[in-house]
C-alpha positions as CSV (number, residue, x, y, z in Angstrom):
1,M,121.2,173.0,164.5
2,E,118.5,174.6,162.7
3,Q,118.2,177.4,159.9
4,N,115.0,178.3,157.8
5,G,113.7,175.3,159.7
6,E,116.2,173.3,158.1
7,V,118.7,170.9,160.0
8,T,122.3,171.5,158.7
9,K,125.4,169.2,159.5
10,R,127.7,169.9,162.3
11,S,131.3,171.3,160.8
12,R,133.3,168.7,163.3
13,G,132.2,165.8,161.4
14,C,129.3,163.6,160.8
15,C,128.1,160.3,162.1
16,L,126.8,159.5,158.0
17,N,130.9,158.9,157.2
18,W,131.5,156.8,159.8
19,P,131.2,153.5,158.2
20,G,129.8,150.9,161.0
21,S,126.8,148.7,160.8
22,P,123.5,150.0,160.5
23,Q,122.8,149.8,163.8
24,A,124.8,153.0,163.9
25,Y,122.6,154.9,162.2
26,A,119.6,154.8,164.5
27,F,120.6,158.1,166.4
28,C,121.4,161.1,163.5
29,F,124.5,162.6,165.2
30,H,124.7,166.0,163.0
31,C,121.0,166.8,164.1
32,S,121.9,166.9,168.1
33,P,122.9,170.5,169.5
34,M,126.4,171.9,168.4
35,D,127.3,171.1,172.8
36,T,126.5,168.1,173.0
37,V,129.8,165.9,173.2
38,R,129.9,162.7,171.4
39,I,131.3,159.7,172.9
40,A,132.0,156.4,172.4
41,V,132.6,153.3,174.8
42,V,134.3,150.7,173.2
43,G,133.9,147.7,175.1
44,A,130.5,146.0,176.6
45,G,131.6,143.8,178.9
46,L,131.1,145.3,183.1
47,M,133.8,148.1,182.5
48,G,131.9,149.4,179.4
49,L,128.7,149.5,180.4
50,S,128.8,150.9,184.0
51,T,131.4,153.5,182.2
52,A,128.3,154.1,180.0
53,V,125.8,154.4,182.8
54,C,128.3,157.0,184.8
55,I,129.1,159.7,181.9
56,P,125.7,160.9,181.4
57,T,125.8,162.0,185.1
58,L,129.1,163.9,184.9
59,V,128.6,165.4,181.4
60,P,125.1,165.7,181.5
61,R,124.9,166.7,177.5
62,C,126.4,164.6,175.7
63,S,125.6,161.2,173.6
64,V,126.6,157.7,174.5
65,T,127.2,155.1,171.6
66,V,128.4,151.7,173.3
67,I,130.4,149.7,170.0
68,A,131.5,146.0,170.8
69,D,131.7,143.4,168.9
70,K,130.5,141.1,172.3
71,F,127.7,141.7,174.4
72,T,125.9,140.0,177.1
73,P,125.9,136.9,177.2
74,D,129.2,136.6,175.2
75,T,131.4,138.4,177.7
76,T,133.9,137.6,180.2
77,S,131.9,139.3,182.6
78,D,129.1,136.6,182.4
79,V,131.5,133.9,183.5
80,A,132.5,135.8,186.7
81,A,131.4,134.9,189.5
82,G,130.5,138.2,190.7
83,I,131.3,138.3,194.2
84,L,132.9,141.4,195.9
85,I,136.3,140.6,197.7
86,P,138.6,142.6,196.5
87,H,142.0,141.2,194.3
88,A,144.7,143.1,195.6
89,Y,146.9,145.7,192.8
90,P,150.4,145.6,194.3
91,D,151.1,148.9,191.9
92,T,147.6,151.0,193.2
93,P,147.7,152.9,196.5
94,V,145.5,151.0,199.3
95,H,143.8,154.3,200.0
96,K,142.8,154.2,196.0
97,Q,142.2,150.5,196.0
98,K,139.8,151.0,198.8
99,Q,137.6,154.1,197.3
100,W,137.1,152.3,194.8
101,F,136.0,148.9,196.4
102,R,133.3,151.4,199.2
103,E,131.8,153.2,196.1
104,T,131.3,149.5,194.0
105,F,130.1,148.4,197.6
106,D,127.7,151.2,198.5
107,H,126.3,151.5,194.9
108,L,125.9,148.2,194.9
109,F,123.8,147.8,198.6
110,S,121.4,150.5,197.5
111,I,120.4,148.5,194.7
112,A,120.2,145.4,196.9
113,N,118.1,147.6,199.5
114,S,115.8,148.3,196.5
115,A,113.1,147.2,194.5
116,E,115.5,146.7,191.4
117,A,117.3,144.2,193.5
118,G,115.9,141.2,192.0
119,D,116.1,142.5,188.4
120,A,120.0,143.6,188.6
121,G,120.8,140.3,190.0
122,V,122.2,142.1,193.3
123,Y,121.9,140.6,196.6
124,L,123.8,140.5,199.8
125,V,125.3,136.9,200.7
126,S,127.5,135.6,204.3
127,G,130.4,133.3,204.3
128,W,133.8,132.4,205.2
129,Q,137.1,132.8,203.8
130,I,139.5,130.2,205.3
131,F,143.6,129.7,205.4
132,R,145.3,127.0,205.2
133,S,148.3,128.9,207.6
134,M,148.3,132.2,209.0
135,P,147.6,135.4,206.1
136,T,150.0,138.1,206.4
137,E,147.4,140.5,207.2
138,E,144.3,138.6,209.7
139,V,142.3,142.0,208.7
140,P,142.7,143.3,205.2
141,F,142.1,146.7,204.2
142,W,138.1,146.1,203.0
143,A,136.9,144.7,206.3
144,D,135.6,147.7,207.7
145,V,134.1,148.2,203.9
146,V,131.6,144.9,204.2
147,L,129.7,143.7,207.0
148,G,130.5,142.1,210.3
149,F,133.6,141.4,209.6
150,R,135.3,139.1,212.2
151,K,137.6,136.4,213.0
152,M,135.9,132.6,212.8
153,T,135.3,131.3,216.0
154,E,137.2,128.0,216.3
155,A,133.5,125.7,216.1
156,E,133.2,127.5,212.7
157,L,136.4,126.2,211.6
158,K,135.8,122.4,212.7
159,K,134.0,122.3,209.7
160,F,137.4,122.8,208.0
161,P,139.8,120.8,209.5
162,Q,142.6,121.3,207.0
163,H,142.3,125.0,207.6
164,V,143.7,126.9,210.6
165,F,142.1,130.5,210.3
166,G,139.1,131.9,208.5
167,Q,137.4,134.9,208.3
168,A,133.6,135.6,208.5
169,F,131.8,138.3,206.6
170,T,128.5,139.7,204.5
171,T,129.3,140.8,201.4
172,L,127.5,141.4,197.9
173,K,127.1,139.2,194.8
174,C,126.3,140.7,190.9
175,E,125.0,137.8,188.7
176,G,126.4,138.8,185.4
177,P,124.2,137.5,182.9
178,V,121.0,139.2,184.8
179,Y,123.4,142.4,185.7
180,L,124.8,142.8,182.5
181,P,121.3,143.3,180.9
182,W,120.1,145.8,183.4
183,L,123.2,148.1,182.9
184,E,122.1,148.0,179.3
185,K,118.3,149.2,179.9
186,R,119.8,151.7,181.7
187,V,122.1,153.2,179.2
188,K,119.5,152.8,177.1
189,R,117.6,154.8,179.3
190,S,119.7,157.1,179.4
191,G,119.4,157.8,175.4
192,G,122.6,155.7,174.9
193,L,122.7,153.4,172.0
194,M,124.3,150.1,171.8
195,V,125.9,149.2,168.7
196,P,127.6,145.8,167.1
197,Q,130.5,146.5,165.4
198,R,134.3,145.6,165.5
199,I,136.9,148.0,165.7
200,E,140.2,147.4,164.6
201,D,141.7,151.1,165.2
202,L,140.4,154.0,167.4
203,W,140.7,156.1,164.8
204,E,137.9,155.2,162.5
205,L,135.9,156.5,165.4
206,H,137.4,160.2,164.2
207,P,135.6,162.6,163.3
208,S,132.1,160.9,163.9
209,F,132.9,161.2,168.1
210,D,134.8,163.8,169.8
211,I,136.0,161.2,173.1
212,V,136.6,157.6,172.7
213,V,136.8,155.4,176.2
214,N,138.6,152.2,175.8
215,C,137.1,149.6,177.6
216,S,138.2,146.8,175.7
217,G,140.1,144.4,178.1
218,L,142.2,142.1,176.1
219,G,141.5,143.8,172.7
220,S,143.7,146.8,174.3
221,R,146.4,144.6,173.3
222,Q,145.5,145.7,169.6
223,L,143.4,149.0,170.1
224,A,146.0,151.0,172.6
225,G,149.0,148.7,172.1
226,D,149.4,147.8,175.4
227,S,152.1,144.8,175.4
228,T,151.3,144.2,179.3
229,I,148.2,143.6,179.1
230,F,147.6,139.6,179.0
231,P,144.5,137.1,179.6
232,V,144.0,134.8,183.2
233,R,142.4,132.2,182.3
234,G,139.2,131.2,184.6
235,Q,137.7,128.0,184.4
236,V,134.8,127.6,186.6
237,L,131.8,125.0,187.0
238,K,127.7,126.0,187.4
239,V,126.0,123.7,189.1
240,Q,122.7,123.0,190.8
241,A,123.4,123.0,194.8
242,P,120.8,124.7,195.8
243,W,120.7,124.0,199.4
244,L,124.1,125.8,200.0
245,K,123.6,129.6,201.4
246,H,126.9,130.5,202.3
247,F,129.8,131.4,200.4
248,I,133.4,129.4,201.0
249,R,136.7,130.9,199.6
250,D,140.7,129.4,200.2
251,G,141.8,132.6,201.1
252,S,144.4,131.9,197.9
253,G,141.9,132.6,196.0
254,L,142.1,129.3,193.6
255,T,139.6,127.4,195.2
256,Y,135.9,128.6,195.9
257,I,132.4,128.0,196.1
258,Y,129.6,130.8,195.8
259,P,126.1,130.3,195.7
260,G,123.8,132.3,193.4
261,T,119.9,132.6,192.8
262,S,120.0,130.2,189.7
263,N,123.0,127.5,190.1
264,V,126.6,127.8,192.3
265,T,130.1,129.0,191.0
266,L,132.6,126.0,191.8
267,G,136.4,127.7,190.5
268,G,138.8,127.6,189.8
269,T,141.8,128.4,187.9
270,R,144.2,131.2,186.9
271,Q,146.5,130.5,183.9
272,K,148.5,132.9,182.9
273,G,148.8,133.6,179.1
274,D,146.6,131.4,178.5
275,W,143.7,131.8,175.5
276,N,142.0,129.1,175.4
277,L,138.5,129.3,175.4
278,S,137.6,125.7,175.3
279,P,136.9,124.0,178.8
280,D,139.4,121.6,179.8
281,A,137.8,117.8,181.8
282,E,141.0,117.7,183.7
283,I,141.0,120.9,184.8
284,S,137.0,120.5,185.5
285,R,137.5,116.7,187.5
286,D,139.6,119.1,189.5
287,I,137.7,121.9,190.4
288,F,135.3,119.6,191.5
289,S,137.7,117.8,193.6
290,R,138.7,120.8,195.6
291,C,135.2,122.2,196.1
292,C,133.7,118.8,197.4
293,A,136.4,118.5,199.6
294,L,135.2,122.0,201.4
295,E,131.8,121.1,200.9
296,P,131.1,117.4,200.6
297,S,127.7,117.8,200.2
298,L,128.4,118.8,196.6
299,H,128.8,115.3,195.4
300,R,125.1,115.2,195.3
301,A,125.2,118.3,192.9
302,C,123.8,118.0,189.3
303,D,123.4,119.8,185.9
304,I,127.4,120.3,185.9
305,R,128.0,123.1,183.0
306,E,131.8,124.2,182.4
307,K,132.6,127.9,181.6
308,V,136.0,129.5,180.4
309,G,136.2,133.1,180.7
310,L,140.1,135.3,180.3
311,R,140.6,138.0,182.8
312,P,142.0,140.8,181.4
313,S,145.2,141.3,183.8
314,R,148.3,144.0,183.7
315,P,150.5,144.9,186.3
316,G,147.8,147.6,187.6
317,I,144.6,148.8,186.4
318,R,144.8,151.2,183.6
319,L,143.1,154.9,184.2
320,Q,144.1,157.6,182.7
321,K,143.7,160.4,179.9
322,E,145.6,159.8,176.2
323,L,145.4,162.9,173.4
324,L,145.9,160.7,170.1
325,A,147.6,162.6,167.5
326,Q,147.4,161.9,163.7
327,D,148.8,165.0,161.3
328,S,146.4,167.5,162.1
329,R,143.9,165.5,164.0
330,R,143.2,165.2,167.8
331,L,140.9,161.8,169.2
332,P,141.0,162.2,173.3
333,V,140.7,158.8,174.8
334,V,139.7,157.4,178.3
335,H,141.5,154.3,179.2
336,H,139.7,152.2,181.4
337,Y,140.5,148.4,181.7
338,G,143.1,145.6,183.3
339,H,140.9,144.9,186.3
340,G,141.8,141.1,186.0
341,S,140.1,139.1,189.0
342,G,139.1,142.4,190.8
343,G,136.1,143.7,188.0
344,F,133.0,142.8,190.0
345,S,134.7,144.3,193.2
346,M,135.8,147.6,191.8
347,H,133.9,148.6,188.5
348,W,131.5,151.3,190.0
349,G,134.5,153.1,192.1
350,T,136.6,153.1,188.6
351,A,134.0,153.7,186.3
352,L,133.0,156.7,188.2
353,E,136.6,158.2,188.1
354,A,136.7,157.1,184.2
355,A,133.9,159.3,184.0
356,R,135.4,162.0,185.6
357,L,138.1,162.0,182.9
358,V,135.8,162.2,180.7
359,N,133.9,165.0,181.6
360,E,137.9,166.3,182.2
361,C,138.4,166.0,178.2
362,A,134.5,167.5,177.4
363,Q,135.9,170.8,179.3
364,A,139.2,170.5,177.1
365,L,136.9,170.7,174.2
366,G,135.9,173.9,175.2
367,S,132.7,172.3,175.9
368,P,130.3,173.6,178.5
369,A,130.0,170.3,180.7
370,P,129.0,171.3,183.8
371,K,131.4,170.1,186.9
372,S,130.7,166.5,188.5
373,K,127.4,166.3,190.3
374,L,129.0,163.5,192.4
């Protein structure tokens, strides 16, 4: 706000009081208009960046700052295969899961059909999901969201003699190491900031920010006191096998072959409660053996690299508002984390919902935040 040609500090707190890194001062919060809602997003993985992109579409008069101790290419999202095949969340109504998946699929499909597809690392991929025994559901809830879903023919199943049933369909794949930098650029393009800073307590962000969005994943054990979140260790191999064009996924989700633009991802593991980020050579051999059993041509694969990521898992995705209170201070928080193995499949749908919650918080602050455009 200007008075007599001079900028005065806002009464509700100044960013210069926040003991962050020097990059935090690249934008002078106290120079922003009084009706600007200052939003901090904690976490720069898939959830943090997608939420940071969605927020300005629902809260136009806002500033968004993404604060994290790790950015791409050092996040769990950079390790993930990034294929859109939903993971089931037993504690979440199916209609809600389908809504999140459809919103994500439709959004990424539009990117895949645009000139941005290559820069975003988003493209269509076809393949098979195969089962050693008949699945409980022959037609999953997401069958009418992906493209061309059908039961595999007997001729197709001859390729997999150990399997008795299969599904063929076309879905989408996101290359994490390409998609995340693209999201970062979108955040910056809309005026957002990236601040490398480890946050130990969400109260560190008060009063410099009006609303905090917690997308810290496993960090929520400390930041949100959430004892229900735990790591599910995933180890994969990235190999060169450019002749492979179709994905192959065992119905259990433990063995998969996902061709990408620069390599093929072979997986995997689901080791609950395991925090070890170092590759295990024995596990790598087992993954390679399982994948070769499904696709023998992989014996010719070269340039094999091991990657490990810790999926932030809990009984259900946490998408909710919380008003932190400390003496007379109040800090609205929106939690958005806990996707486990289903992050890429649900991320845009849940990011939109998180952004809607942020808008509700902004309205509660008394700011003239307009209604959603979406």
